mmCIF file as Biopython writes it, N, C-alpha, C and O atoms, coordinates in Angstrom:
data_model
#
loop_
_atom_site.group_PDB
_atom_site.id
_atom_site.type_symbol
_atom_site.label_atom_id
_atom_site.label_alt_id
_atom_site.label_comp_id
_atom_site.label_asym_id
_atom_site.label_entity_id
_atom_site.label_seq_id
_atom_site.pdbx_PDB_ins_code
_atom_site.Cartn_x
_atom_site.Cartn_y
_atom_site.Cartn_z
_atom_site.occupancy
_atom_site.B_iso_or_equiv
_atom_site.auth_seq_id
_atom_site.auth_asym_id
_atom_site.pdbx_PDB_model_num
ATOM 1   N N  . MET A ? 1  ? 63.108 167.903 66.868 1.0 0.0 1  A 1 
ATOM 2   C CA . MET A ? 1  ? 63.025 166.831 66.120 1.0 0.0 1  A 1 
ATOM 3   C C  . MET A ? 1  ? 61.995 165.871 67.028 1.0 0.0 1  A 1 
ATOM 4   O O  . MET A ? 1  ? 62.085 165.426 68.172 1.0 0.0 1  A 1 
ATOM 5   N N  . LEU A ? 2  ? 60.977 165.760 65.984 1.0 0.0 2  A 1 
ATOM 6   C CA . LEU A ? 2  ? 59.580 165.117 66.548 1.0 0.0 2  A 1 
ATOM 7   C C  . LEU A ? 2  ? 59.690 163.538 66.284 1.0 0.0 2  A 1 
ATOM 8   O O  . LEU A ? 2  ? 60.005 162.878 65.293 1.0 0.0 2  A 1 
ATOM 9   N N  . MET A ? 3  ? 59.298 163.210 67.591 1.0 0.0 3  A 1 
ATOM 10  C CA . MET A ? 3  ? 59.444 161.783 67.828 1.0 0.0 3  A 1 
ATOM 11  C C  . MET A ? 3  ? 58.431 161.097 66.891 1.0 0.0 3  A 1 
ATOM 12  O O  . MET A ? 3  ? 57.392 161.735 66.723 1.0 0.0 3  A 1 
ATOM 13  N N  . SER A ? 4  ? 58.525 160.040 66.315 1.0 0.0 4  A 1 
ATOM 14  C CA . SER A ? 4  ? 57.679 159.135 65.657 1.0 0.0 4  A 1 
ATOM 15  C C  . SER A ? 4  ? 56.958 158.057 66.467 1.0 0.0 4  A 1 
ATOM 16  O O  . SER A ? 4  ? 57.599 157.190 67.061 1.0 0.0 4  A 1 
ATOM 17  N N  . ASN A ? 5  ? 55.518 158.117 66.493 1.0 0.0 5  A 1 
ATOM 18  C CA . ASN A ? 5  ? 55.111 156.687 67.141 1.0 0.0 5  A 1 
ATOM 19  C C  . ASN A ? 5  ? 55.052 155.263 66.344 1.0 0.0 5  A 1 
ATOM 20  O O  . ASN A ? 5  ? 54.908 154.193 66.935 1.0 0.0 5  A 1 
ATOM 21  N N  . ARG A ? 6  ? 55.169 155.371 65.066 1.0 0.0 6  A 1 
ATOM 22  C CA . ARG A ? 6  ? 55.359 154.546 64.404 1.0 0.0 6  A 1 
ATOM 23  C C  . ARG A ? 6  ? 56.236 153.174 65.038 1.0 0.0 6  A 1 
ATOM 24  O O  . ARG A ? 6  ? 57.405 153.375 65.368 1.0 0.0 6  A 1 
ATOM 25  N N  . ASP A ? 7  ? 55.745 152.007 65.174 1.0 0.0 7  A 1 
ATOM 26  C CA . ASP A ? 7  ? 56.558 150.999 65.760 1.0 0.0 7  A 1 
ATOM 27  C C  . ASP A ? 7  ? 56.555 150.902 66.869 1.0 0.0 7  A 1 
ATOM 28  O O  . ASP A ? 7  ? 57.046 149.833 67.231 1.0 0.0 7  A 1 
ATOM 29  N N  . ARG A ? 8  ? 56.187 151.600 67.741 1.0 0.0 8  A 1 
ATOM 30  C CA . ARG A ? 8  ? 56.192 151.836 69.265 1.0 0.0 8  A 1 
ATOM 31  C C  . ARG A ? 8  ? 54.721 151.220 69.805 1.0 0.0 8  A 1 
ATOM 32  O O  . ARG A ? 8  ? 53.611 151.359 69.290 1.0 0.0 8  A 1 
ATOM 33  N N  . PRO A ? 9  ? 55.031 150.624 70.801 1.0 0.0 9  A 1 
ATOM 34  C CA . PRO A ? 9  ? 53.853 149.844 71.796 1.0 0.0 9  A 1 
ATOM 35  C C  . PRO A ? 9  ? 53.288 151.202 72.555 1.0 0.0 9  A 1 
ATOM 36  O O  . PRO A ? 9  ? 54.038 151.818 73.312 1.0 0.0 9  A 1 
ATOM 37  N N  . ALA A ? 10 ? 51.937 151.637 72.316 1.0 0.0 10 A 1 
ATOM 38  C CA . ALA A ? 10 ? 51.311 152.081 73.119 1.0 0.0 10 A 1 
ATOM 39  C C  . ALA A ? 10 ? 51.265 151.862 74.659 1.0 0.0 10 A 1 
ATOM 40  O O  . ALA A ? 10 ? 51.823 150.825 75.018 1.0 0.0 10 A 1 
ATOM 41  N N  . ARG A ? 11 ? 50.632 152.741 75.792 1.0 0.0 11 A 1 
ATOM 42  C CA . ARG A ? 11 ? 50.369 152.176 77.146 1.0 0.0 11 A 1 
ATOM 43  C C  . ARG A ? 11 ? 48.829 152.754 77.297 1.0 0.0 11 A 1 
ATOM 44  O O  . ARG A ? 11 ? 48.510 153.937 77.412 1.0 0.0 11 A 1 
ATOM 45  N N  . LEU A ? 12 ? 48.128 151.823 77.270 1.0 0.0 12 A 1 
ATOM 46  C CA . LEU A ? 12 ? 46.847 152.578 77.754 1.0 0.0 12 A 1 
ATOM 47  C C  . LEU A ? 12 ? 46.326 152.299 78.848 1.0 0.0 12 A 1 
ATOM 48  O O  . LEU A ? 12 ? 46.811 151.459 79.606 1.0 0.0 12 A 1 
ATOM 49  N N  . GLN A ? 13 ? 44.999 153.124 79.156 1.0 0.0 13 A 1 
ATOM 50  C CA . GLN A ? 13 ? 43.973 152.420 80.344 1.0 0.0 13 A 1 
ATOM 51  C C  . GLN A ? 13 ? 42.709 152.232 79.828 1.0 0.0 13 A 1 
ATOM 52  O O  . GLN A ? 13 ? 41.925 153.139 79.550 1.0 0.0 13 A 1 
ATOM 53  N N  . TYR A ? 14 ? 42.479 150.820 79.678 1.0 0.0 14 A 1 
ATOM 54  C CA . TYR A ? 14 ? 41.070 150.349 79.130 1.0 0.0 14 A 1 
ATOM 55  C C  . TYR A ? 14 ? 40.026 150.759 80.038 1.0 0.0 14 A 1 
ATOM 56  O O  . TYR A ? 14 ? 39.979 150.431 81.223 1.0 0.0 14 A 1 
ATOM 57  N N  . LEU A ? 15 ? 38.904 151.737 79.232 1.0 0.0 15 A 1 
ATOM 58  C CA . LEU A ? 15 ? 37.780 152.097 80.149 1.0 0.0 15 A 1 
ATOM 59  C C  . LEU A ? 15 ? 36.651 151.466 79.299 1.0 0.0 15 A 1 
ATOM 60  O O  . LEU A ? 15 ? 36.826 150.925 78.207 1.0 0.0 15 A 1 
ATOM 61  N N  . PRO A ? 16 ? 35.307 151.626 80.033 1.0 0.0 16 A 1 
ATOM 62  C CA . PRO A ? 16 ? 34.292 151.113 79.277 1.0 0.0 16 A 1 
ATOM 63  C C  . PRO A ? 16 ? 33.624 151.756 78.146 1.0 0.0 16 A 1 
ATOM 64  O O  . PRO A ? 16 ? 32.994 152.812 78.207 1.0 0.0 16 A 1 
ATOM 65  N N  . TYR A ? 17 ? 33.835 150.939 76.977 1.0 0.0 17 A 1 
ATOM 66  C CA . TYR A ? 17 ? 33.934 151.445 75.540 1.0 0.0 17 A 1 
ATOM 67  C C  . TYR A ? 17 ? 34.953 152.611 75.076 1.0 0.0 17 A 1 
ATOM 68  O O  . TYR A ? 17 ? 34.615 153.464 74.256 1.0 0.0 17 A 1 
ATOM 69  N N  . SER A ? 18 ? 35.958 152.579 75.549 1.0 0.0 18 A 1 
ATOM 70  C CA . SER A ? 18 ? 37.109 153.300 75.255 1.0 0.0 18 A 1 
ATOM 71  C C  . SER A ? 18 ? 38.366 153.191 75.990 1.0 0.0 18 A 1 
ATOM 72  O O  . SER A ? 18 ? 38.485 152.472 76.982 1.0 0.0 18 A 1 
ATOM 73  N N  . TYR A ? 19 ? 39.414 153.993 75.445 1.0 0.0 19 A 1 
ATOM 74  C CA . TYR A ? 19 ? 40.626 153.583 76.148 1.0 0.0 19 A 1 
ATOM 75  C C  . TYR A ? 19 ? 41.429 155.031 76.339 1.0 0.0 19 A 1 
ATOM 76  O O  . TYR A ? 19 ? 41.235 155.893 75.481 1.0 0.0 19 A 1 
ATOM 77  N N  . ARG A ? 20 ? 42.135 155.251 77.210 1.0 0.0 20 A 1 
ATOM 78  C CA . ARG A ? 20 ? 42.798 156.387 77.222 1.0 0.0 20 A 1 
ATOM 79  C C  . ARG A ? 20 ? 44.357 156.290 77.059 1.0 0.0 20 A 1 
ATOM 80  O O  . ARG A ? 20 ? 44.999 155.518 77.771 1.0 0.0 20 A 1 
ATOM 81  N N  . VAL A ? 21 ? 44.967 157.090 76.102 1.0 0.0 21 A 1 
ATOM 82  C CA . VAL A ? 21 ? 46.403 156.818 75.939 1.0 0.0 21 A 1 
ATOM 83  C C  . VAL A ? 21 ? 47.516 157.206 76.859 1.0 0.0 21 A 1 
ATOM 84  O O  . VAL A ? 21 ? 47.954 158.356 76.813 1.0 0.0 21 A 1 
ATOM 85  N N  . LEU A ? 22 ? 48.062 156.214 77.794 1.0 0.0 22 A 1 
ATOM 86  C CA . LEU A ? 22 ? 48.859 157.007 78.711 1.0 0.0 22 A 1 
ATOM 87  C C  . LEU A ? 22 ? 50.222 157.521 78.192 1.0 0.0 22 A 1 
ATOM 88  O O  . LEU A ? 22 ? 50.714 158.619 78.455 1.0 0.0 22 A 1 
ATOM 89  N N  . SER A ? 23 ? 50.921 156.250 77.169 1.0 0.0 23 A 1 
ATOM 90  C CA . SER A ? 23 ? 52.094 156.598 76.574 1.0 0.0 23 A 1 
ATOM 91  C C  . SER A ? 23 ? 51.789 156.453 74.972 1.0 0.0 23 A 1 
ATOM 92  O O  . SER A ? 23 ? 50.995 155.553 74.699 1.0 0.0 23 A 1 
ATOM 93  N N  . PRO A ? 24 ? 52.255 157.135 73.983 1.0 0.0 24 A 1 
ATOM 94  C CA . PRO A ? 24 ? 51.699 157.008 72.863 1.0 0.0 24 A 1 
ATOM 95  C C  . PRO A ? 24 ? 52.661 156.000 71.852 1.0 0.0 24 A 1 
ATOM 96  O O  . PRO A ? 24 ? 53.876 155.803 71.893 1.0 0.0 24 A 1 
ATOM 97  N N  . GLY A ? 25 ? 51.751 155.519 71.051 1.0 0.0 25 A 1 
ATOM 98  C CA . GLY A ? 25 ? 52.446 154.465 70.362 1.0 0.0 25 A 1 
ATOM 99  C C  . GLY A ? 25 ? 51.565 154.027 69.102 1.0 0.0 25 A 1 
ATOM 100 O O  . GLY A ? 25 ? 50.603 154.793 69.033 1.0 0.0 25 A 1 
ATOM 101 N N  . ASP A ? 26 ? 51.546 153.235 68.252 1.0 0.0 26 A 1 
ATOM 102 C CA . ASP A ? 26 ? 50.558 152.581 67.156 1.0 0.0 26 A 1 
ATOM 103 C C  . ASP A ? 26 ? 49.939 151.410 67.404 1.0 0.0 26 A 1 
ATOM 104 O O  . ASP A ? 26 ? 48.990 151.043 66.712 1.0 0.0 26 A 1 
ATOM 105 N N  . HIS A ? 27 ? 50.437 150.659 68.474 1.0 0.0 27 A 1 
ATOM 106 C CA . HIS A ? 27 ? 50.015 149.418 68.576 1.0 0.0 27 A 1 
ATOM 107 C C  . HIS A ? 27 ? 50.360 148.926 70.125 1.0 0.0 27 A 1 
ATOM 108 O O  . HIS A ? 27 ? 51.340 149.272 70.785 1.0 0.0 27 A 1 
ATOM 109 N N  . VAL A ? 28 ? 49.059 147.827 70.617 1.0 0.0 28 A 1 
ATOM 110 C CA . VAL A ? 28 ? 49.574 147.298 71.709 1.0 0.0 28 A 1 
ATOM 111 C C  . VAL A ? 28 ? 49.853 145.675 71.512 1.0 0.0 28 A 1 
ATOM 112 O O  . VAL A ? 28 ? 49.857 145.141 70.403 1.0 0.0 28 A 1 
ATOM 113 N N  . LEU A ? 29 ? 50.062 145.050 72.624 1.0 0.0 29 A 1 
ATOM 114 C CA . LEU A ? 29 ? 50.000 143.353 71.927 1.0 0.0 29 A 1 
ATOM 115 C C  . LEU A ? 29 ? 49.231 142.706 72.988 1.0 0.0 29 A 1 
ATOM 116 O O  . LEU A ? 29 ? 49.207 142.933 74.198 1.0 0.0 29 A 1 
ATOM 117 N N  . CYS A ? 30 ? 48.622 141.870 72.288 1.0 0.0 30 A 1 
ATOM 118 C CA . CYS A ? 30 ? 47.502 140.824 72.941 1.0 0.0 30 A 1 
ATOM 119 C C  . CYS A ? 30 ? 48.120 140.258 74.179 1.0 0.0 30 A 1 
ATOM 120 O O  . CYS A ? 30 ? 49.289 139.872 74.211 1.0 0.0 30 A 1 
ATOM 121 N N  . ALA A ? 31 ? 47.306 140.219 75.193 1.0 0.0 31 A 1 
ATOM 122 C CA . ALA A ? 31 ? 47.963 139.770 76.240 1.0 0.0 31 A 1 
ATOM 123 C C  . ALA A ? 31 ? 47.887 137.984 76.187 1.0 0.0 31 A 1 
ATOM 124 O O  . ALA A ? 31 ? 48.538 137.280 76.958 1.0 0.0 31 A 1 
ATOM 125 N N  . MET A ? 32 ? 47.128 137.543 75.313 1.0 0.0 32 A 1 
ATOM 126 C CA . MET A ? 32 ? 47.141 136.276 75.736 1.0 0.0 32 A 1 
ATOM 127 C C  . MET A ? 32 ? 48.032 135.559 74.766 1.0 0.0 32 A 1 
ATOM 128 O O  . MET A ? 32 ? 48.614 134.500 74.999 1.0 0.0 32 A 1 
ATOM 129 N N  . THR A ? 33 ? 48.084 136.366 73.466 1.0 0.0 33 A 1 
ATOM 130 C CA . THR A ? 33 ? 48.961 135.590 71.923 1.0 0.0 33 A 1 
ATOM 131 C C  . THR A ? 33 ? 50.067 136.616 71.608 1.0 0.0 33 A 1 
ATOM 132 O O  . THR A ? 33 ? 50.682 136.542 70.544 1.0 0.0 33 A 1 
ATOM 133 N N  . GLY A ? 34 ? 50.330 137.583 72.533 1.0 0.0 34 A 1 
ATOM 134 C CA . GLY A ? 34 ? 51.263 138.473 71.838 1.0 0.0 34 A 1 
ATOM 135 C C  . GLY A ? 34 ? 51.213 139.039 70.461 1.0 0.0 34 A 1 
ATOM 136 O O  . GLY A ? 34 ? 52.247 139.553 70.034 1.0 0.0 34 A 1 
ATOM 137 N N  . ALA A ? 35 ? 50.200 139.016 69.745 1.0 0.0 35 A 1 
ATOM 138 C CA . ALA A ? 35 ? 50.092 139.297 68.200 1.0 0.0 35 A 1 
ATOM 139 C C  . ALA A ? 35 ? 50.001 141.058 68.864 1.0 0.0 35 A 1 
ATOM 140 O O  . ALA A ? 35 ? 49.576 141.549 69.909 1.0 0.0 35 A 1 
ATOM 141 N N  . ARG A ? 36 ? 50.480 141.461 67.941 1.0 0.0 36 A 1 
ATOM 142 C CA . ARG A ? 36 ? 50.382 143.126 67.617 1.0 0.0 36 A 1 
ATOM 143 C C  . ARG A ? 36 ? 49.140 143.370 66.947 1.0 0.0 36 A 1 
ATOM 144 O O  . ARG A ? 36 ? 48.800 142.907 65.858 1.0 0.0 36 A 1 
ATOM 145 N N  . ILE A ? 37 ? 48.415 144.230 67.784 1.0 0.0 37 A 1 
ATOM 146 C CA . ILE A ? 37 ? 47.074 145.084 67.192 1.0 0.0 37 A 1 
ATOM 147 C C  . ILE A ? 37 ? 47.228 146.254 67.252 1.0 0.0 37 A 1 
ATOM 148 O O  . ILE A ? 37 ? 47.392 146.753 68.365 1.0 0.0 37 A 1 
ATOM 149 N N  . MET A ? 38 ? 47.228 146.937 66.284 1.0 0.0 38 A 1 
ATOM 150 C CA . MET A ? 38 ? 46.975 148.644 65.521 1.0 0.0 38 A 1 
ATOM 151 C C  . MET A ? 38 ? 46.114 149.099 66.646 1.0 0.0 38 A 1 
ATOM 152 O O  . MET A ? 38 ? 45.362 148.324 67.235 1.0 0.0 38 A 1 
ATOM 153 N N  . LEU A ? 39 ? 46.232 150.395 66.950 1.0 0.0 39 A 1 
ATOM 154 C CA . LEU A ? 39 ? 45.128 150.899 67.679 1.0 0.0 39 A 1 
ATOM 155 C C  . LEU A ? 39 ? 43.835 151.119 66.835 1.0 0.0 39 A 1 
ATOM 156 O O  . LEU A ? 39 ? 42.720 151.158 67.355 1.0 0.0 39 A 1 
ATOM 157 N N  . ASP A ? 40 ? 44.000 151.223 65.846 1.0 0.0 40 A 1 
ATOM 158 C CA . ASP A ? 40 ? 42.712 151.278 65.138 1.0 0.0 40 A 1 
ATOM 159 C C  . ASP A ? 40 ? 41.922 149.969 64.664 1.0 0.0 40 A 1 
ATOM 160 O O  . ASP A ? 40 ? 41.027 149.942 63.819 1.0 0.0 40 A 1 
ATOM 161 N N  . ASP A ? 41 ? 42.380 149.017 65.303 1.0 0.0 41 A 1 
ATOM 162 C CA . ASP A ? 41 ? 41.588 147.697 64.976 1.0 0.0 41 A 1 
ATOM 163 C C  . ASP A ? 41 ? 41.511 146.887 66.231 1.0 0.0 41 A 1 
ATOM 164 O O  . ASP A ? 41 ? 41.305 145.676 66.323 1.0 0.0 41 A 1 
ATOM 165 N N  . LEU A ? 42 ? 41.768 148.016 67.459 1.0 0.0 42 A 1 
ATOM 166 C CA . LEU A ? 42 ? 41.444 147.350 68.791 1.0 0.0 42 A 1 
ATOM 167 C C  . LEU A ? 42 ? 40.162 147.244 69.205 1.0 0.0 42 A 1 
ATOM 168 O O  . LEU A ? 42 ? 39.607 148.343 69.212 1.0 0.0 42 A 1 
ATOM 169 N N  . ARG A ? 43 ? 39.488 146.362 69.547 1.0 0.0 43 A 1 
ATOM 170 C CA . ARG A ? 43 ? 37.921 146.141 69.776 1.0 0.0 43 A 1 
ATOM 171 C C  . ARG A ? 43 ? 37.986 145.411 71.218 1.0 0.0 43 A 1 
ATOM 172 O O  . ARG A ? 43 ? 37.065 145.741 71.966 1.0 0.0 43 A 1 
ATOM 173 N N  . TYR A ? 44 ? 38.762 144.630 71.656 1.0 0.0 44 A 1 
ATOM 174 C CA . TYR A ? 44 ? 38.262 143.689 72.785 1.0 0.0 44 A 1 
ATOM 175 C C  . TYR A ? 44 ? 39.362 143.970 73.760 1.0 0.0 44 A 1 
ATOM 176 O O  . TYR A ? 44 ? 40.517 143.782 73.380 1.0 0.0 44 A 1 
ATOM 177 N N  . TRP A ? 45 ? 39.092 144.477 75.198 1.0 0.0 45 A 1 
ATOM 178 C CA . TRP A ? 45 ? 39.749 144.185 75.923 1.0 0.0 45 A 1 
ATOM 179 C C  . TRP A ? 45 ? 39.115 143.948 77.394 1.0 0.0 45 A 1 
ATOM 180 O O  . TRP A ? 45 ? 37.928 143.677 77.579 1.0 0.0 45 A 1 
ATOM 181 N N  . SER A ? 46 ? 40.193 144.108 78.520 1.0 0.0 46 A 1 
ATOM 182 C CA . SER A ? 46 ? 39.603 143.391 80.029 1.0 0.0 46 A 1 
ATOM 183 C C  . SER A ? 46 ? 39.740 144.796 80.705 1.0 0.0 46 A 1 
ATOM 184 O O  . SER A ? 46 ? 40.842 145.344 80.725 1.0 0.0 46 A 1 
ATOM 185 N N  . ILE A ? 47 ? 38.621 145.395 81.268 1.0 0.0 47 A 1 
ATOM 186 C CA . ILE A ? 47 ? 38.889 146.582 81.971 1.0 0.0 47 A 1 
ATOM 187 C C  . ILE A ? 47 ? 39.402 146.036 83.532 1.0 0.0 47 A 1 
ATOM 188 O O  . ILE A ? 47 ? 40.351 146.631 84.044 1.0 0.0 47 A 1 
ATOM 189 N N  . ALA A ? 48 ? 38.926 145.197 84.077 1.0 0.0 48 A 1 
ATOM 190 C CA . ALA A ? 48 ? 39.120 144.189 85.211 1.0 0.0 48 A 1 
ATOM 191 C C  . ALA A ? 48 ? 40.796 144.061 85.381 1.0 0.0 48 A 1 
ATOM 192 O O  . ALA A ? 48 ? 41.429 144.584 86.298 1.0 0.0 48 A 1 
ATOM 193 N N  . ARG A ? 49 ? 41.397 143.210 84.244 1.0 0.0 49 A 1 
ATOM 194 C CA . ARG A ? 49 ? 42.627 143.067 84.058 1.0 0.0 49 A 1 
ATOM 195 C C  . ARG A ? 49 ? 43.580 144.183 83.400 1.0 0.0 49 A 1 
ATOM 196 O O  . ARG A ? 49 ? 44.795 144.162 83.598 1.0 0.0 49 A 1 
ATOM 197 N N  . GLN A ? 50 ? 42.976 145.125 82.633 1.0 0.0 50 A 1 
ATOM 198 C CA . GLN A ? 50 ? 43.664 145.996 81.682 1.0 0.0 50 A 1 
ATOM 199 C C  . GLN A ? 50 ? 44.428 145.413 80.910 1.0 0.0 50 A 1 
ATOM 200 O O  . GLN A ? 50 ? 45.653 145.500 80.827 1.0 0.0 50 A 1 
ATOM 201 N N  . GLU A ? 51 ? 43.328 144.480 80.019 1.0 0.0 51 A 1 
ATOM 202 C CA . GLU A ? 51 ? 44.827 143.679 78.973 1.0 0.0 51 A 1 
ATOM 203 C C  . GLU A ? 51 ? 43.841 143.680 77.710 1.0 0.0 51 A 1 
ATOM 204 O O  . GLU A ? 51 ? 42.639 143.413 77.700 1.0 0.0 51 A 1 
ATOM 205 N N  . PRO A ? 52 ? 44.802 144.109 76.484 1.0 0.0 52 A 1 
ATOM 206 C CA . PRO A ? 52 ? 44.021 143.992 75.200 1.0 0.0 52 A 1 
ATOM 207 C C  . PRO A ? 52 ? 43.859 142.531 74.880 1.0 0.0 52 A 1 
ATOM 208 O O  . PRO A ? 52 ? 44.420 141.588 75.437 1.0 0.0 52 A 1 
ATOM 209 N N  . TYR A ? 53 ? 42.872 142.497 73.745 1.0 0.0 53 A 1 
ATOM 210 C CA . TYR A ? 53 ? 42.685 141.080 73.020 1.0 0.0 53 A 1 
ATOM 211 C C  . TYR A ? 53 ? 42.934 140.741 71.417 1.0 0.0 53 A 1 
ATOM 212 O O  . TYR A ? 53 ? 42.208 141.616 70.947 1.0 0.0 53 A 1 
ATOM 213 N N  . ALA A ? 54 ? 43.169 140.444 70.924 1.0 0.0 54 A 1 
ATOM 214 C CA . ALA A ? 54 ? 43.128 140.393 69.400 1.0 0.0 54 A 1 
ATOM 215 C C  . ALA A ? 54 ? 41.999 140.235 68.709 1.0 0.0 54 A 1 
ATOM 216 O O  . ALA A ? 54 ? 41.812 140.776 67.619 1.0 0.0 54 A 1 
ATOM 217 N N  . SER A ? 55 ? 41.010 139.343 69.398 1.0 0.0 55 A 1 
ATOM 218 C CA . SER A ? 55 ? 39.474 139.035 68.808 1.0 0.0 55 A 1 
ATOM 219 C C  . SER A ? 55 ? 38.510 138.507 69.886 1.0 0.0 55 A 1 
ATOM 220 O O  . SER A ? 55 ? 39.191 138.006 70.782 1.0 0.0 55 A 1 
ATOM 221 N N  . ALA A ? 56 ? 37.624 138.448 70.067 1.0 0.0 56 A 1 
ATOM 222 C CA . ALA A ? 56 ? 36.415 138.064 70.834 1.0 0.0 56 A 1 
ATOM 223 C C  . ALA A ? 56 ? 37.057 136.582 71.184 1.0 0.0 56 A 1 
ATOM 224 O O  . ALA A ? 56 ? 37.359 136.336 72.352 1.0 0.0 56 A 1 
ATOM 225 N N  . GLU A ? 57 ? 37.196 135.901 70.461 1.0 0.0 57 A 1 
ATOM 226 C CA . GLU A ? 57 ? 37.504 134.559 70.647 1.0 0.0 57 A 1 
ATOM 227 C C  . GLU A ? 57 ? 38.384 134.396 72.007 1.0 0.0 57 A 1 
ATOM 228 O O  . GLU A ? 57 ? 38.196 133.599 72.925 1.0 0.0 57 A 1 
ATOM 229 N N  . ILE A ? 58 ? 39.379 135.365 71.872 1.0 0.0 58 A 1 
ATOM 230 C CA . ILE A ? 58 ? 40.599 135.064 72.653 1.0 0.0 58 A 1 
ATOM 231 C C  . ILE A ? 58 ? 40.222 135.831 74.058 1.0 0.0 58 A 1 
ATOM 232 O O  . ILE A ? 58 ? 40.676 135.424 75.128 1.0 0.0 58 A 1 
ATOM 233 N N  . SER A ? 59 ? 39.423 136.883 73.975 1.0 0.0 59 A 1 
ATOM 234 C CA . SER A ? 59 ? 39.052 137.610 74.947 1.0 0.0 59 A 1 
ATOM 235 C C  . SER A ? 59 ? 37.963 136.793 75.663 1.0 0.0 59 A 1 
ATOM 236 O O  . SER A ? 59 ? 37.838 137.037 76.863 1.0 0.0 59 A 1 
ATOM 237 N N  . THR A ? 60 ? 37.170 135.883 75.135 1.0 0.0 60 A 1 
ATOM 238 C CA . THR A ? 60 ? 36.859 134.610 75.934 1.0 0.0 60 A 1 
ATOM 239 C C  . THR A ? 60 ? 37.241 134.024 76.444 1.0 0.0 60 A 1 
ATOM 240 O O  . THR A ? 60 ? 36.735 133.969 77.565 1.0 0.0 60 A 1 
ATOM 241 N N  . GLN A ? 61 ? 38.335 133.133 76.208 1.0 0.0 61 A 1 
ATOM 242 C CA . GLN A ? 61 ? 39.224 132.485 76.425 1.0 0.0 61 A 1 
ATOM 243 C C  . GLN A ? 61 ? 39.972 132.980 77.816 1.0 0.0 61 A 1 
ATOM 244 O O  . GLN A ? 61 ? 40.264 132.308 78.805 1.0 0.0 61 A 1 
ATOM 245 N N  . ALA A ? 62 ? 40.145 134.139 77.600 1.0 0.0 62 A 1 
ATOM 246 C CA . ALA A ? 62 ? 40.705 134.861 78.791 1.0 0.0 62 A 1 
ATOM 247 C C  . ALA A ? 62 ? 39.597 134.906 79.954 1.0 0.0 62 A 1 
ATOM 248 O O  . ALA A ? 62 ? 39.977 134.778 81.118 1.0 0.0 62 A 1 
ATOM 249 N N  . ALA A ? 63 ? 38.449 135.058 79.709 1.0 0.0 63 A 1 
ATOM 250 C CA . ALA A ? 63 ? 37.736 135.120 80.690 1.0 0.0 63 A 1 
ATOM 251 C C  . ALA A ? 63 ? 37.279 134.087 81.483 1.0 0.0 63 A 1 
ATOM 252 O O  . ALA A ? 63 ? 36.911 134.124 82.657 1.0 0.0 63 A 1 
ATOM 253 N N  . LEU A ? 64 ? 37.363 132.863 80.463 1.0 0.0 64 A 1 
ATOM 254 C CA . LEU A ? 64 ? 37.155 131.454 80.903 1.0 0.0 64 A 1 
ATOM 255 C C  . LEU A ? 64 ? 38.326 130.912 81.841 1.0 0.0 64 A 1 
ATOM 256 O O  . LEU A ? 64 ? 38.126 130.041 82.688 1.0 0.0 64 A 1 
ATOM 257 N N  . MET A ? 65 ? 39.465 131.457 81.631 1.0 0.0 65 A 1 
ATOM 258 C CA . MET A ? 65 ? 40.567 131.045 82.298 1.0 0.0 65 A 1 
ATOM 259 C C  . MET A ? 65 ? 40.606 131.516 83.353 1.0 0.0 65 A 1 
ATOM 260 O O  . MET A ? 65 ? 40.991 130.799 84.276 1.0 0.0 65 A 1 
ATOM 261 N N  . ASP A ? 66 ? 40.181 133.054 83.648 1.0 0.0 66 A 1 
ATOM 262 C CA . ASP A ? 66 ? 40.094 133.821 84.786 1.0 0.0 66 A 1 
ATOM 263 C C  . ASP A ? 66 ? 39.034 133.078 86.100 1.0 0.0 66 A 1 
ATOM 264 O O  . ASP A ? 66 ? 39.129 133.031 87.326 1.0 0.0 66 A 1 
ATOM 265 N N  . ARG A ? 67 ? 38.209 132.657 85.274 1.0 0.0 67 A 1 
ATOM 266 C CA . ARG A ? 67 ? 36.844 131.917 86.202 1.0 0.0 67 A 1 
ATOM 267 C C  . ARG A ? 67 ? 37.653 130.477 86.650 1.0 0.0 67 A 1 
ATOM 268 O O  . ARG A ? 67 ? 37.375 130.038 87.766 1.0 0.0 67 A 1 
ATOM 269 N N  . GLN A ? 68 ? 38.441 129.881 85.988 1.0 0.0 68 A 1 
ATOM 270 C CA . GLN A ? 68 ? 38.866 128.590 86.492 1.0 0.0 68 A 1 
ATOM 271 C C  . GLN A ? 68 ? 39.907 128.833 87.262 1.0 0.0 68 A 1 
ATOM 272 O O  . GLN A ? 68 ? 40.386 127.842 87.813 1.0 0.0 68 A 1 
ATOM 273 N N  . ALA A ? 69 ? 40.488 130.030 87.501 1.0 0.0 69 A 1 
ATOM 274 C CA . ALA A ? 69 ? 41.715 130.177 88.417 1.0 0.0 69 A 1 
ATOM 275 C C  . ALA A ? 69 ? 41.496 129.931 89.932 1.0 0.0 69 A 1 
ATOM 276 O O  . ALA A ? 69 ? 40.356 130.199 90.313 1.0 0.0 69 A 1 
ATOM 277 N N  . PRO A ? 70 ? 42.414 129.444 90.932 1.0 0.0 70 A 1 
ATOM 278 C CA . PRO A ? 70 ? 41.885 129.431 91.899 1.0 0.0 70 A 1 
ATOM 279 C C  . PRO A ? 70 ? 41.564 130.672 93.013 1.0 0.0 70 A 1 
ATOM 280 O O  . PRO A ? 70 ? 42.497 131.452 93.201 1.0 0.0 70 A 1 
ATOM 281 N N  . GLY A ? 71 ? 40.814 130.811 93.460 1.0 0.0 71 A 1 
ATOM 282 C CA . GLY A ? 71 ? 40.344 131.780 94.287 1.0 0.0 71 A 1 
ATOM 283 C C  . GLY A ? 71 ? 39.276 132.937 93.496 1.0 0.0 71 A 1 
ATOM 284 O O  . GLY A ? 71 ? 38.734 133.966 93.899 1.0 0.0 71 A 1 
ATOM 285 N N  . ALA A ? 72 ? 39.277 132.267 92.273 1.0 0.0 72 A 1 
ATOM 286 C CA . ALA A ? 72 ? 38.383 133.111 91.305 1.0 0.0 72 A 1 
ATOM 287 C C  . ALA A ? 72 ? 36.747 133.274 91.787 1.0 0.0 72 A 1 
ATOM 288 O O  . ALA A ? 72 ? 35.961 133.919 91.094 1.0 0.0 72 A 1 
#
C-alpha cells in the first residue's frame, strides 16, 4: 500500500535558493504564524534558523526580532 503525502507536514533542510526534502509531505508551517504553506507556494525561509515563513513581511519581522534578541 502506498503512503500518501497529502495532509502531512514535510521536514525540509533550507538551502540557498532551494530546499531539500528530508521527510515527504505537502506543506510546512510558518515559524511565526503557524499558517500552513503548501510546498509549491513556499518562497521565504531562513537558512540560519532553518525556518519557513508565509510571506516576505513575516520573514522580515523574524529577522528584525532576531536582531533585537539579547546576544544577537
